[in-house]
C-alpha positions in Angstrom: 0.0 0.0 0.0 2.9 2.4 0.8 4.5 1.6 -2.5 1.3 2.3 -4.4 0.6 5.5 -2.5 4.1 6.8 -3.1 4.0 5.8 -6.8 1.0 8.2 -7.2 2.3 11.0 -5.0 3.0 14.0 -7.2 5.5 15.6 -4.8 7.4 12.3 -4.3 7.4 11.6 -8.1 8.8 15.1 -8.8 11.5 14.6 -6.2 12.7 11.6 -8.3 13.1 13.7 -11.5 10.2 12.0 -13.2 7.7 14.0 -15.3 4.7 11.7 -15.2 1.5 11.3 -13.2 2.6 8.0 -11.7 5.8 6.0 -11.4 4.3 3.2 -13.6 7.0 2.5 -16.2 9.8 4.1 -14.2 10.3 1.4 -11.5 13.0 -0.5 -13.4 12.7 -4.3 -13.1 16.0 -5.8 -11.9 17.4 -7.9 -9.1 17.7 -5.8 -5.9 18.8 -6.6 -2.4 17.2 -4.8 0.5 17.1 -5.4 4.2 13.7 -6.3 5.6 13.4 -2.8 7.2 14.2 -0.7 4.1 11.7 2.1 3.9 9.4 2.1 0.9 10.7 5.5 -0.2 14.3 4.1 -0.4 13.1 1.0 -2.3 11.3 3.2 -4.9 14.2 5.6 -5.1 16.5 2.7 -5.9 14.2 1.5 -8.7 13.9 4.9 -10.2 17.7 5.6 -9.9 18.3 2.4 -11.7 15.9 3.5 -14.5 17.8 6.8 -14.8 21.1 4.9 -15.1 19.7 2.5 -17.7 18.4 5.4 -19.9 21.7 6.3 -21.4 22.3 9.5 -23.4 22.1 7.3 -26.5 18.6 6.1 -25.6 17.5 9.6 -24.7 18.8 10.8 -28.1 17.0 8.0 -29.9 13.8 9.0 -28.1 14.1 12.5 -29.8 15.1 10.9 -33.2 11.9 8.8 -33.0 9.8 11.9 -32.4 8.5 10.5 -29.1 8.4 11.6 -25.5 10.0 9.5 -22.8 6.5 8.8 -21.5 5.4 7.5 -25.0 8.5 5.3 -25.3 7.9 3.8 -21.9 4.2 3.3 -22.7 5.0 1.5 -26.0 7.8 -0.5 -24.3 5.4 -1.6 -21.6 2.9 -2.9 -24.1 5.7 -4.7 -26.0 7.0 -6.1 -22.7 3.5 -7.6 -21.9 2.8 -8.8 -25.4 5.8 -11.2 -25.6 8.1 -12.9 -23.3 10.5 -13.7 -26.1 13.3 -11.1 -26.2 14.0 -11.9 -29.9 10.4 -11.0 -30.8 10.2 -7.7 -29.1 11.7 -5.6 -31.9 9.3 -7.2 -34.4 6.3 -6.7 -32.1 7.5 -3.1 -31.7 7.7 -2.8 -35.5 4.1 -4.0 -35.9 2.9 -1.4 -33.3 4.9 1.4 -35.0 3.3 0.5 -38.3 -0.2 0.5 -36.7 0.5 3.9 -35.0 1.7 5.3 -38.3 -1.3 4.0 -40.2 -3.8 5.0 -37.6 -4.8 1.5 -36.9 -5.8 0.7 -33.3 -3.1 -1.3 -31.4 -5.6 -3.9 -30.3 -3.4 -5.1 -27.6 -5.0 -7.5 -25.1 -2.5 -6.5 -22.3 -3.8 -2.9 -22.4 -7.4 -4.2 -22.0 -6.3 -6.4 -19.2 -4.7 -3.4 -17.5 -8.0 -1.6 -17.7 -10.1 -4.4 -16.1 -11.1 -4.3 -12.5 -10.3 -8.0 -12.2 -8.9 -10.5 -14.5 -9.2 -14.3 -14.2 -6.7 -15.1 -16.9 -9.2 -15.4 -19.8 -9.9 -12.4 -21.9 -13.4 -12.4 -23.3 -15.1 -10.6 -26.1 -17.0 -8.4 -23.6 -13.7 -7.3 -22.1 -12.7 -5.8 -25.5 -15.5 -3.3 -25.2 -14.6 -2.0 -21.7 -14.8 1.8 -21.6 -11.3 2.9 -20.8 -8.5 5.0 -22.4 -6.4 1.9 -22.0 -8.7 -0.1 -24.2 -6.6 -0.1 -27.5 -9.4 -1.9 -29.3 -11.6 1.2 -28.9 -9.0 4.0 -28.6 -6.5 4.7 -31.4 -2.9 5.5 -30.5 -1.0 4.7 -27.4 -2.7 4.4 -24.0 -2.3 7.3 -21.7 0.6 5.8 -19.8 2.7 2.6 -19.2 0.8 -0.6 -18.3 3.9 -2.2 -16.7 7.5 -1.4 -15.9 9.4 -2.4 -19.1 12.9 -3.9 -19.0 15.8 -2.7 -21.1 15.0 -5.2 -24.0 11.5 -3.8 -24.4 12.7 -0.1 -24.1 15.3 -0.9 -26.8 12.7 -2.6 -29.0 10.4 0.5 -28.7 13.3 2.7 -29.8 14.8 0.4 -32.4 11.8 -1.5 -34.0 12.5 -4.0 -36.7 11.6 -2.5 -40.1 8.8 -4.6 -41.3 5.6 -4.6 -43.4 3.8 -6.7 -40.7 0.7 -5.1 -39.3 -0.7 -8.1 -37.4 0.4 -10.9 -35.1 -1.3 -13.6 -33.1 0.0 -16.0 -30.4 1.0 -19.5 -31.5 0.3 -20.9 -27.9 4.0 -21.8 -27.5 5.1 -18.3 -26.4 5.9 -17.2 -29.9 3.8 -15.3 -32.5 2.8 -15.6 -36.1 3.2 -12.3 -38.0 1.3 -11.2 -41.1 0.9 -8.2 -43.5 -2.8 -8.5 -44.3 -5.9 -9.1 -42.3 -6.8 -12.0 -44.6 -3.5 -13.7 -43.8 -4.0 -12.9 -40.1 
């Protein structure tokens, strides 16, 4: 509860040199070692400091080259992170999303819908895809308003260096990988 409260506290967020409404996306996932009595403020500060260290000048420059804000990069990276567990697929998934954004096609990402749901039992249903939320990328075009997770470096890198591709669609193969296609008919 303390972590959640602090992650939404505007004064605390600003003290960490983060320009965002929450710390979602800025709590860098890594292995950390804390004593049992480490205060929540110190834990969060460590996560965010690690994020600032990982965001090298090269990555910050690439953000500008891509014409994106840091918040947009982290939002896209968080969606990529949640879409595939395969590091090798992340740049290709990112390429698909970049194509969809460029073409004005909704992202139609299940993880964004799941993020919007009050509760989720592991099975996404057709009714879930019509939930009224700015995070429902089946209904809202473009990126959701903010990150849906805390992306790792591979996902951030994929968001900034997408694989150039003509693919606009992908679907899970049920083995952890995805099938990519150019046309809706092939999809």
